[in-house]
N, C-alpha and C positions, 0 to 999 in steps of 0.2 A: 729831224729831231724826234719824230713820232715813234720810230722803232730803232732797235739796235741793228746794225748791219750784219748780214750773213758773213761768216769768216771761213772760207774754204770748205772742203768736204773730204770725206774719206771714202774709198771704194769699199764694197762689201767685203772683199778679201782682207783689206787692212783692218776693217772693223773686227772680223772674226779672229784674226791673228792677235790683235791687241787684247781682245776680250778673253781669249783662251788663256793668255798669261795671267790676266787679272783674276779669272775664275779659279785658276790653279792656286794662286796666292791666297785667295779668299778661302778656298776649301782647306788649304794647309793651316791657315790661321784658325779656322773653326775647329779643326781636329786637334790642334795643339791646345786650344783653350779648353776643350772638353776633357782632354787627358790631364791637363793641369788641374782642373776642378776636381777630377776623380782622385788623382794622386795626393793633392794637398788635403783633401777631405778625409781620406783614409789613413794618412800618415800618422796622426796622433794615436790611432787605435793600436798601432804596433808597440806602443809603450805601456799599454794596459797590462798589468800583471794579475794573475789569478789569486784569489784568497785561499788561505788554508782552511777551507770550509766545505760545506756540502755542495753538490752540483747545482742545486736549486739556488743557493746563495750566489754562486758564480754566474749563473744564467741571469739573475737579477742585475748583478754588477755589470756584465757585458752589455746587456740591453740598455742599462742606464748610461753607460759610456758611449754606446752607439748613438743614442739620442743626444747626449751632450756634445760630442765631437762632430759627428756627421751633420747633425741638425745645425750646430753653431757654424760650421764651415759653410754650409749651404746659405745660411743667413748672411755671413760675412761676404761670400761671393755675390750674393744678390745685391748687397749694399755696394760692393765695388763696381759691379756692372751697371749700376745706376748713374755713374758719372760719365755721361755721354761724351763730354769734351776729351776725356782721357781715352776711353774705349775706342772712340771713332778713329783715333790715330792708328790703331792696329786693325780694327774691324769696322769699316764704315757702314756695314750692313746692319743698321740699327734695328730694323724690324726683326732680324734673327736674334740679335742680342736681347731685345725686349722679350722675345719668346722664351729664351733661356732664363732670363730674369724671372719671368712668371713661373716657369717650371720649377726653378729652385725654391720659390716660395711654396708652391703646391706640395712639393715633397719635403721641404725643410720643416714646415710647421708640424706635420704629423710626426716626423722624426724627433724633433726637439721636445714634443710632448711625451715621448717615451721616458725622458730623463726624470721628471718629477714623479711619474708613476712608479718606475722601477727603482729609483734611488730610495724612495719611501719604503718600498717592500724590502729592499736590501738592508736598510738600517733596522727595520722592524724584525726581520728574520735573523739577522746576524748579531744585533746588539740589543734587541728588544726595546728600541726607542722609536717613538713616533715623532719624526722630525717636524711634522706640521702642527704639533702642539707647541706653538711658539711661546717662548719666554723672552721677551724683547730686552730683558736686562742682560741676556747672554749674547756674546758676539756671534756665535754659531747661528742662533735663531735670527739675528739681524741680517746675516748673509742669506739665510734661507728666504726671508721675507723679500730681500732684494731679487732673488731668483723668481719668486712668485710674481713680483711686479713686472719683471722682464717677460715672463711667459704671458702675462695678461696683455702687455703691449703688443707682443707678437700676434696673439690671438685676435686682438682688436684690429690690427692692420690686415690680417688675413680675412676676417669676416667682412670688413667694410669694403675690401678690394674685390673679394670673390662674389659677394651676394648683394652689395648695396651701391656699387659704383654708379650705375646708371640712375638709380633713384636719388642718390645724393647730388648728382651733377658734378661737373669737372672740378670746379674750384673747392667746394666743400670736401670732395674726396681728396683733392691734392693737399689741402691743409691738414686733414686727418692723417694722410700718408706721411706727412713730415715728421710724425712721431717716431718713424723708423730711425731717425737720427739719434734717438735715445738708446737704441738697441745695442750697438757696439760698445759704448762706454759701460753700460750696465753689465753686459756680457763679460767684458774683460775684468772688471772689478770683482764680479761674483766668482769667476773661474780662477783668477789669480789667488784670491784669499781663501777659497774653500776647496779647490780641486787638488787632491793629493797627487794625481798624475802630473799635473802641471807644475806643482811645487817641487816634486822629487825626481823628475826625468828631463830628458832633452827637450821635451815639449815646452818647457818654460821659456827657452830661448826662441823657439818657434812662435810662441804666443807673444813674446816681446816684439818680434819682427812684425807680426800682424798688427799689434797695437800701434807701432810706429807708422806702418803703412796707412792705416786708417786715419791716424792723426794728420799725416801729410795730406791726405785727401780731404779732410775737413778744412784745412787751410786753403787747399786748392779751390774747394767749393765756395768758400767765402770770397776769395779773390775773383773767382769766376762771376759770382753775383755782383761784385763791384765792377765788372767789366774789364778786368785787367787783361784777359786773353781774347777779348772780343775785337771785331773790326768795326770801325766807324765809317758809315756811308752817309751821304747827303742826298736828299731827294732832288732829282733833276726835272722830273716831269711825271704827271699822273694823267692818264687818258682812259676814257671808257672804251672797252673792247667788246662789251655785250651789256644787255640790260642788267643793271646792278652789279656789273663786274668791271673792275678797274685794274689796269696795268700800271704799276709804280716803278719807274726807272730810277736807279740810284747810282751815284758815282762814288768811288772810294775817296775817303778823306785822309787816308794813311795806308795801313796794311790792306792788301787785297785778298779776296777770296777767289779761288779758282775752281768753280764747280764743274764736274763732269756732266754728261747728258743725264737728265732725269734726276739729278741730285737736288736736295732741298737744304734750306738754311733755317735757323731759328732766328726770329726777329722780335725786337722789342723797341719801344720808343724811348724808354728811360730805364735807369738802373733799378728802379723800384717796381717795374712792371714784369709780369711773367712772360717768358718767351713763348712764341707760337711758331709752328713749322709752316713754311711756304716753299713750294717747288720753284726753282729758278726757271723762269719761262723764257729768258733771253740772257745772253752773255756775250760781251765783246772782249776777247782775250788781249787785244791791243791796249785798250784803255782801262780795262778792269771793271767797266760799268756792267751792271746786271739789273734784271727786272724780275719782279714777282707779280703774280696776278691774283687778286683777291675778290671773292664774291661776298657781298654783305651778309654775314651770318652771326654778327654779334658786335659788342662794343669795340673789340680789338680790331676787327676787320674794317669796321666803319671808320675808326680813327685813321687807319692806314689809307683808306680810300680818300679821306679828306686831307691827307698830308700836303703841305705846301712846299713849294720850291725852297730849298735850303734847309729844310728840317733834317735834324740828325737822326739816323736810325742805327741801332746797335745790332750787329749780326754775328752769329756763331755758325760754324760749319766749314765746309759742306758735309752733308751726311747722305747715306743711302746708296744702294746699288741697283735699284729697280730696273732701269732701262739697260744697264750693262749686260744683263742676261741676253738681250736680243743680239748683242754683238758676238756672242760665242757660237753663232751658227750662221750659215748662209741661207737658211730657210726663208721663204717669203714671210714678210712681217705683217701682222694684223694688229692694229691698235684700236682698242675698244674703250671709249671714253663716255662718261656721264657727267654733264654739267661742267663744273670747274675742274673735273678730272682730266680735262683736255690738256692742262698745262704741262705735264711731264713729256707730252708728245711733240710739243711745238719745236723744240730744238732738234728732235729727231727728223721731222720732215724738212727742217731747214738744212740738215746735213744730207739727207737722201735726195731731195729734189734736184740739186745741181748735178749730182753724180749720175742719177737716172740709171743705175746699174743693178738695182734690186727691186723686186716686186714688193709693193707695200700698199696697205689699205688702211683707211681710217673710217671707223663706224662711230658716229658721234650722236649720242642721245641727249635730248633736252625736252622740257615740257612744252615750251613755245618757241617760235621762230626767232623772236627778238632776243631770246636768251643765248643764242649761239654766239660764243666768243670767237673772236678773230675770223669772223665770217668771210670777209673779203679776202684775207690771206689764204684761208683754207680753200675757198672756191677757185682761187687762181692757180692751185697746184696742177701741174700738167702730167707728172709722172707718178703721182700717187692717187689711187682711186679713193674718193671720198663719198660716204653715204650718210646722209643726215636722217635721223629718226626722231620724230616728235610724238609726244604722248598726249598733248592737249591742244591740237591744232587741226580741227576737222577739214579745213580747206587746203591744207598743205599738200602740194603735189607729190612730195616724196613719200618715204616710208612712215608708217604710223605705229604706235605702240612702244615696244621695248626691243632691245637687241636680244635676239635668240639664236640658237644654233641653226634653226630653220632659215632665219634671215641671212645668216652668214653663208649657208649653202647656196642661197639664191644668187649671191654675188661672187662667190669664190669658185673657181673652176676645178680645183683639186680637192682631194679628200681633206677634211679638216685636220687630220693627223699629220699632214705635210706642211703645216704652218707653225710659225712661232707667234704666240699670242701675248700681248701686253694689255692688261685691264686696269683701269683706274676710274673709280667712281664711288657712288654710295654703297654701303655694305650690302643692301638687298641685291643690287645689280651684280656685285662681285660674287656673292654666294650662288645666285642663280646661274650665272655664266660658268662658274667653276664646275658646278654639278653637270651642266649640259655638255660642256667640253669633255669632261671625264667620261660621260656616257657615250660620247661620240668617238671615243678611242684616242683622244689626244693625250700623249704622255704628260705626266705631271710636270716634268722639267721644261715642257714647251708652253707652259702657262704661268706667267708671272703677273702678280697683281699688287696694287697699292691702294689702300683706303684713304681717299683724300680727307675724310672726316676724322681720321685717327691722329 
């Protein structure tokens, strides 16, 4: 009852073959998404017609339209990509999706700011009207005010996300970020009622489609919050696997989740609670039972560690492609873990150990010896080389300090560029190792990492 059983194994050749197909599909999906973002964002600009006026007036107009349409589409796409439950069905690589989500915001906000600047200059130059001298008794000024409110909200989201996220803390940032749900409705109302390009061209039908799509996603998001699309599991057992670290094993109470190696799920105890990501550290495909491993880092993890047998847990997922990258090659595998960052690797060594046909290493860093999770299981591995590294244990007989390229060379016989690296741990560890491996000549595609704190 203490652990989930190992279930079969794949040879390294089978791993590489299956992963190559998966990688090709993922790359195609990424390319298609980027093309779709570009085409859909540029499409409305094809329906912008020039004014019978000076070149300066038309420059103002086109810059205003670029800001309006390109900026708006980036904002809409950023909003759409925020629905992980939908996006993950097409692109489970949420880290990449989140990166695109951030970039759309970084470029979208400056673009959308072009609109109020140049539409103001356009009206001033072409009609001699200062549209920002508001007369709220007039409908036009009311819609301009709506646009100003929209821009203010967008700027507020951008500033708090780009400059104050760490200072605010996760939950205050999250609640301020929820104001983004106001952006699409305000955007559509402002553009439908005030935009001549939308009112008089094909773009109006395109805009109606986007409005309907966003409305459907609002309904989906509400249903998702209510747990309609989630899986229910019940706690079967909770056991300590390291100092302050607990493995919680859960069994399906209905629909099952089938996580691949290294994937994670979002977990919450009740519908009113915010979800948090946890790597699946064990999975039994026959029963559907799975386990997550949590280190005490806050109220949510403490509550999970204190879960009692029979408690209901609400799960969403699976997500992520972190360890799939290792399957795309037959190179020797090096897993670099810090603290609770060991969890994505557990299912990998459970697959590799019985097959014993691929060179693999685990370098596991912790502060103290008692914090080593799954110590007995890790030290019993016969075909995988394990190196423990402790940073605050002077009497430890093994390695001390942190994992470095120099330490890797001590234990690895080949040049570092001949290995596939997987790294999971605290951000400083990730940053340091990424820089050192790059300096050592390891190609970028041979280093995959995941921040367990993100």
